N, C-alpha and C positions, 0 to 999 in steps of 0.2 A: 821585441828581442830574445834570441833565444838566450838560456841558463844550462850551462853543462851539469848535468846529472845528479853532482853532491851537492850542487847548493837547490835542486830541487827534492834531493827527500829528506834533507836539512827541516826544508818550509814545509813539506808533509807531516814533519815529526809536530810542527809547532802548528799543527790544522787545530788542536782544544786549545790553545792556548790560545790561539784565534776566536774561536769560538764559545769561548767565556768572553775575551773582552765584547764579543759584541753581546753577546745575552746582561749583562752589568748593566750595558748599556741600556739594554731595553727596561732593563728591571726598574733601572736609577731613571731611565726617560731623559735622557741628559737629549738625547733629540730631538725631542718636543721643547729642551728647554732652550737649546740655540735654534729654533727656524724663526724666531721674531728678534737675532742679531744675535755678534759675539758675546761672548763673556768670560771673565774669568774664572780660572781656577779656583779663585778662593768663594766667586758668586755662587758655583754651582755644586760645590763641599757643602755651602749650606742651605741652596736648595733643597740637596737629597738628602741632606742630614749625615752628609757624611763627611768621611778625617782627609781635612788639605791638602794633606801632604801627598797619601795613596789615590786623590783624586788627580793630580796632578798629572803622576805614572799611568795611573788608565788615559789619561785627556789624552801624554803621549802617546800614550802606544795606538789608539783610535786615530793621533793626526798622522800617524806614520803608514798606517792602514786604507785611508783615503777616506777613515769612517767623518772625523776633522778635518778641521784645515785652519795652520795657527796663524793670526796676524801679526804683521808686521812689530803691532803694541805687545806681542804672546800672550793672546785670547785667546778663544779656538770659537772658528764660525762651523754654521752647515755649510756643507756637500751635498751632492745627488745622491750621493749612498746615505747619506743622512739621512734624505726623506726619505729612502727604502722601506729604512729604521721606526719612524717616527708610529706612535701608539693611537694619534690621537687626530690623525685622517684615517682613508680609506690607503690598503698596502699593505706591504708587507711585517712591520713589527709586529704584529699579536702572533705570526705566519714562527717570525726569528726568534723571539719569547720562548715560545714551548721546546722549537727544536733543539733549542741549546738551554734550556731549563734545566731547574733542579734533575727531575724525571730523567726527563731522557739521558744528559750528563751523568744519574747513576745506572740506568738501566745497563747505559753503553761500555759503561766500566765492567761490564759481567759478559762485555762482547766475546769471550775464552771460553769459559763454560758454554753458552750458548751454541760454539761452534763445534766445541768438542761433545758435546751432549744432542743436541738439537732439539733445546728448550726455551720457552720466547725468557731473556733477561731480565723482564720488568719483572714475572714470575717470583723468576729469584732472589730478585730485587724483595719484593713487597710483597710475598705471598697472597699476591691474584694480579687476575689480569686487570690492564692496565683503566679498560671501560668501568671493570667494575670498581676501580680505583678511584676511579673521576665523580664516578657518582656516590661514595661515600666520600668527600674530601671537596666540597661543591667548588666550592671557590679554584683548585688545579682542576676542575672536571671546564669547569668559564673558560680558563686559560686556553685549556684544547681547541673547546668552540670557538671562540674565538680566533686562533689559529686557522681553523677550515673553514670561519668566513674570509680571513684576507686570504686564503688562496685563494679560495672560489671567484672572488672578485678580479686576481691579478686573469684568470682563464676563460671564466662564463664566455666572454665575446668570441675566446678563439674557438671555445667550442660549438656556437651555432655560427660560427662562419665556418667551420669545418666539415658540419651537419646539415643535408635542408631537412627539417621539420616540416617545412610546408604540407604534408600529403595529410600530415595528424588532426585525428579530431579533439584525442579527450591524451596528454598524456600523465603518465605517473611518475613521477621521480622519489623512488624508493630511496631512501635512507636521505632526502633531501634538507636535512638542518634545517634551518630559515628561509630557504629556497631562492636565491643568490639566484643558480644556475636554472631553474624555472622559469623564476619571473625573468629575466635577462631571454628566454625561449619563447615565452607567451609577448615579447615587448614586438621582440623579428615578428612572430607567428598570432596575427589579432581574430584567426579565424577560432584559432585552437582554446580549448580549456585545459585544464591542470589537476592535478590532482596530489597536494605535496603528503605524503606520509611519511613518518617518520614515530617515534619517541610522543608519547602526549604532550609531554612535560615542555620536548622539541618546537612539535608545532604551535605550540602557542606563542613562542619570543616569533615566529615568523609575520606579523603583524603589521610591525614599521618595513620592513622588506617589500613585501607585498604591493601594499598601501601607497610609497612611495615611489617603484616605478610603476605603480598605474593598472595593476593585473590583477587586484583584488578581488574584484568582481565575476574574474575571470577563475578564481583557484578555490576549489575547495580543498582545507585542512583535512584530513583524519591521523589520527593517532593510530600507535600497534606496535605491535612486533613481526621485522619479515620472516623471519624463521618463522614462525608459527603462522604466516598467508599475506596476502598482499590485495590492494582495491581491484574485481574485478572492474572487465571494463573498459580497460587504456585501445589502445594501440599503438601506441608507447611506453616500454616498460625502461626509465631510463634510470641507469646508477654509477654517479660520478667519485667515484674514492671511497668505495662500499667493499666490493671481491679484496681486491686487494689486501683489507681488514684482514682476512679469514683464512683459514688452512683451507685445503682443499671438499670434507666434509661438509663442513661449518658454507663458504660458499657452495659450495652444490647443493645445498638445503633452500638457502635462500634463490640462488634460480631458480630451484623448481617449484617453489612458491613463486613465481615470473608467473613459472610453466602454468603452473593449473588455473593462472590469476587472465590467462587469454588466449583467446579464438587465435582461428590456423589462419588468420591475414594480420597479425600483430607484432610485436619483433620485441627485442630486447635489447635495449644501449647499454653496454659497459664503457663508461672514458678509467679507465689504468695505461698505465706506461704497458710496454709490450719489448722486454727486452730481445734483442737482436738475439740472432745464430751465432754469428758474427761479430764481436764485439772491437769498435775501436776507440783512441781515447779519444771522443769530444763527449761536451757537458752534457748534451744528451743520453748518450751509453753511459756515461760517468753519475750520472741524476740516474738512473731506471738501478742498474744495479749498486748503489749505494743507499735508493731507499728499500730493493729489497735486503740490508741489511737493518736496515733501520724497522720494516717488516720483522724481523728473526727478533730484535732490539725489546720490541715496545710489545707488535700484539699477537703475535703468532700465525699473521698472516705471510703475504710472499708476492711479489712480482712475480708477471711468469711468461715465457716463450707463446709465441701463435700458434704452437700445437700446444703446448699448455693448453690454452685459452680452448681453444678446439677439443679435447676431450676432458675437458669441466663441461662445456656444454652437451656437449654427445651423453653425458650424466646425468644428464637437466632435462634428455627429449627435444635439444634444443643443434640447433648445424651452423657452424660462424660462416657468416653468408661474407663481410667484407670488413675491411680497419680498416679509417683512414686517419694519419697523423696530424698532430698541432705543435706550433711553433712550441709548444715548453714543453713538449718531451710525450703528452698526453696522448692515446686516440680513444677514436670512439668504433668499438668495436662491435657489430651488427649481427645481430643470432636473430635465427629467426623459427620457430616450430620444425621441429625434423620429420 
């Protein structure tokens, strides 16, 4: 049903309220607690160590948002949305916890100054970059890593469906985290070998993912810094949600690291969002433009138009060859040596 502009405007101003309801629900693991059956507000408050009256007020809001449902006898039970926010099963729960969590919340609170000055909001609040902060605060850094893993789980198969990796013999996943995307690629392409490249302490955590996927024997793990160089010899260099984390100067450095490691037949595959030249009020366009602002708020990076990607590739002696969209709004952007 269509709603009036006034109602839509009010709904938009309530967005931060809704995000914080989701944040608290994820932090207290309420979706996990109701997964096995309906619970009373008092039961949930006791399980969470929360104030019973305040818990009831939160649960009512979550029920109005369909994150929970209320039973005839006043208990609260799971819904399809609450299943998405669980922390104890693969899904978007860890991602939601990070996106709505304390650091993101405080950084977005400085968006006005970030827009006025062009400075990264996170640095305005914390006096350092987001990745440096994660290294100095390992618990918060772990939340970020879990968020990236949970998002990768939801999009890895889409990426493998969108792009044909079968011609490649050695696929290097640059900044590949714990290897979820590379594992999905290698599962689909049985003759391919892989290299998982990321910071040493990150690739050390990839054993379980690669073992569970049955690809550990075809995947070498190498620790390093993509600003300084990447492993040579690959015929495909994949980077999912890496380039958008950085400004043009540092993104160009990463791409040049790949270019220096490539031969003339290899290619770079950047998996990021593309902002269209003409925007429409669709979820995909909203997600791309809001994620672009999220990069301004958090990392200092940016989402880019296709033309901006073309220019960025040219600065690294690469040329944009093709871009293939996926249902989630990510695109696989292929670049070859210029």
